[in-house]
N, CA and C of each residue as an Amber inpcrd file, in Angstrom:
protein
   144
 -10.4200000-104.7300000 -61.7140000 -10.2000000-105.7530000 -62.7310000
 -10.9490000-107.1190000 -62.5620000 -11.4620000-107.6340000 -63.1840000
 -12.2650000-108.6800000 -63.5110000 -11.4550000-110.1280000 -63.5990000
 -11.4540000-111.0550000 -62.3930000 -10.7340000-112.0750000 -62.7320000
 -11.4330000-113.1920000 -63.4240000 -11.1880000-113.2690000 -65.0830000
 -11.7180000-114.4060000 -65.6410000 -11.4940000-115.7040000 -65.2680000
 -10.4540000-115.8660000 -65.2100000 -10.2300000-117.3470000 -64.8410000
 -11.1100000-118.1010000 -63.4600000 -11.2030000-117.0140000 -62.3900000
 -12.3070000-117.6250000 -61.6610000 -13.8000000-117.4780000 -61.6210000
 -14.0160000-116.7090000 -62.3670000 -15.2900000-116.8540000 -63.0890000
 -15.6630000-117.7960000 -64.3590000 -14.7120000-118.3730000 -64.9310000
 -14.7080000-119.4660000 -65.5740000 -14.5890000-120.8090000 -64.8120000
 -13.8840000-120.9890000 -63.9060000 -13.9300000-122.2900000 -63.0410000
 -15.2180000-122.1280000 -62.4260000 -15.6440000-121.0230000 -61.7590000
 -16.8480000-121.0910000 -61.1350000 -18.1670000-121.5250000 -62.0560000
 -18.0240000-121.1330000 -63.3360000 -19.2810000-121.5500000 -64.2800000
 -19.1260000-122.7590000 -65.0660000 -17.7710000-123.4580000 -65.1160000
 -17.5470000-124.5830000 -65.4360000 -17.6490000-125.5080000 -64.1450000
 -17.5880000-125.6640000 -62.9700000 -17.9730000-126.3550000 -61.9240000
 -19.6290000-126.4520000 -61.7590000 -20.4050000-125.2250000 -62.0830000
 -21.3650000-125.5540000 -61.8390000 -22.5820000-126.0010000 -63.0080000
 -22.1650000-125.8310000 -63.9860000 -22.6530000-126.6340000 -65.1510000
 -21.5160000-127.5040000 -65.7790000 -20.9420000-128.4150000 -65.1650000
 -19.9810000-129.0890000 -65.5110000 -20.7020000-130.4650000 -66.3300000
 -21.7890000-130.9850000 -66.1140000 -22.8980000-131.8370000 -66.6060000
 -23.3930000-131.2600000 -67.7810000 -23.7890000-130.1630000 -67.7320000
 -24.2890000-129.8510000 -68.7440000 -23.3340000-129.3180000 -69.7330000
 -22.3710000-128.7440000 -69.5950000 -21.1640000-129.0860000 -70.6960000
 -20.6690000-130.0600000 -70.9290000 -20.2280000-130.9990000 -70.7900000
 -20.2010000-131.9970000 -71.2760000 -21.7020000-133.0220000 -71.9530000
 -22.5930000-132.6890000 -71.5400000 -23.5920000-133.2690000 -72.4800000
 -24.1900000-132.5300000 -73.3750000 -23.4140000-130.8830000 -73.5230000
 -23.5770000-130.5860000 -74.5640000 -22.3180000-130.4780000 -75.9800000
 -21.3140000-130.6200000 -75.1560000 -19.9580000-130.6120000 -75.9340000
 -19.4830000-132.2470000 -76.4640000 -19.7500000-132.8290000 -75.1900000
 -19.2230000-134.3660000 -75.5760000 -20.3700000-134.9590000 -75.4050000
 -21.5040000-135.5040000 -76.1130000 -22.9380000-136.0910000 -75.5360000
 -22.3120000-137.6330000 -75.8170000 -21.3520000-138.1140000 -76.6190000
 -20.8980000-139.5150000 -76.5650000 -20.5610000-140.0110000 -75.0190000
 -19.9660000-138.8000000 -74.3420000 -19.3000000-139.2850000 -73.1640000
 -19.8750000-139.2970000 -71.8240000 -21.3140000-138.5810000 -72.2720000
 -22.2380000-138.4950000 -70.6440000 -22.9470000-139.7170000 -70.3650000
 -22.8440000-140.8390000 -71.1570000 -23.4370000-142.1260000 -70.6410000
 -22.5100000-142.6600000 -69.7320000 -20.9990000-142.4130000 -69.8660000
 -20.0420000-143.1200000 -69.3970000 -19.7890000-142.3760000 -67.8500000
 -20.1430000-141.0550000 -67.8220000 -19.8160000-140.2880000 -66.5680000
 -21.0140000-140.7950000 -65.5030000 -20.5840000-140.7430000 -64.3340000
 -21.2640000-141.0560000 -62.8940000 -21.2830000-139.5410000 -62.4570000
 -22.4280000-139.1650000 -62.2010000 -22.5830000-137.8760000 -62.2640000
 -22.4870000-137.5920000 -60.6740000 -22.8210000-138.4560000 -60.0290000
 -22.5380000-138.5730000 -58.0270000 -20.8620000-138.6900000 -57.9710000
 -19.7310000-139.3760000 -58.3170000 -18.6220000-139.3870000 -58.3550000
 -17.7000000-137.7870000 -58.7590000 -18.3080000-137.2290000 -59.1460000
 -17.3870000-135.6290000 -59.6280000 -17.2580000-134.8420000 -58.6530000
 -15.6910000-134.7990000 -58.5710000 -15.2950000-133.5970000 -57.3860000
 -14.8750000-132.9030000 -58.0930000 -15.0820000-131.5120000 -58.0120000
 -14.3130000-130.4980000 -58.2420000 -13.5350000-129.6480000 -57.1990000
 -11.8630000-129.9670000 -58.0180000 -10.9490000-129.4820000 -57.1270000
 -10.9020000-127.7930000 -56.4180000 -10.4600000-127.4270000 -56.0380000
 -10.1920000-125.9440000 -56.0450000  -9.2140000-125.3850000 -56.4970000
  -7.9400000-126.0940000 -56.5990000  -6.9340000-125.7290000 -57.3260000
  -6.2970000-126.3780000 -58.4020000  -5.5070000-125.8890000 -59.0230000
  -4.8510000-126.8770000 -60.3080000  -3.8410000-127.7580000 -59.8950000
  -3.7780000-129.1710000 -60.4510000  -2.9210000-130.0150000 -60.1770000
  -1.7010000-129.7390000 -60.5760000  -2.0700000-129.8310000 -62.1300000
  -0.4790000-129.3000000 -62.9260000  -0.4950000-127.9480000 -63.1350000
   0.5530000-127.1790000 -62.6810000   0.5480000-125.6370000 -63.2940000
   1.5210000-125.5850000 -64.7210000   2.4940000-126.3780000 -64.6170000
   3.6010000-126.4810000 -65.7830000   3.5000000-127.7270000 -66.3880000
   2.8480000-127.6150000 -67.8830000   2.6870000-128.8020000 -68.6410000
   3.7630000-128.8990000 -69.4730000   4.7330000-127.5670000 -69.7050000
   5.5120000-127.6840000 -70.7530000   6.9950000-128.3150000 -70.4650000
């Protein structure tokens, strides 16, 4: 079985700056590209 969640997290962590630039171009000017740290675990698992 393919682990889609893991693949999506890997894809997003690899291309995070490009993702922000593509979908939120107004935000990219406020992002310090050197200060982004991708966490390996979810912090909030239950948001309901």
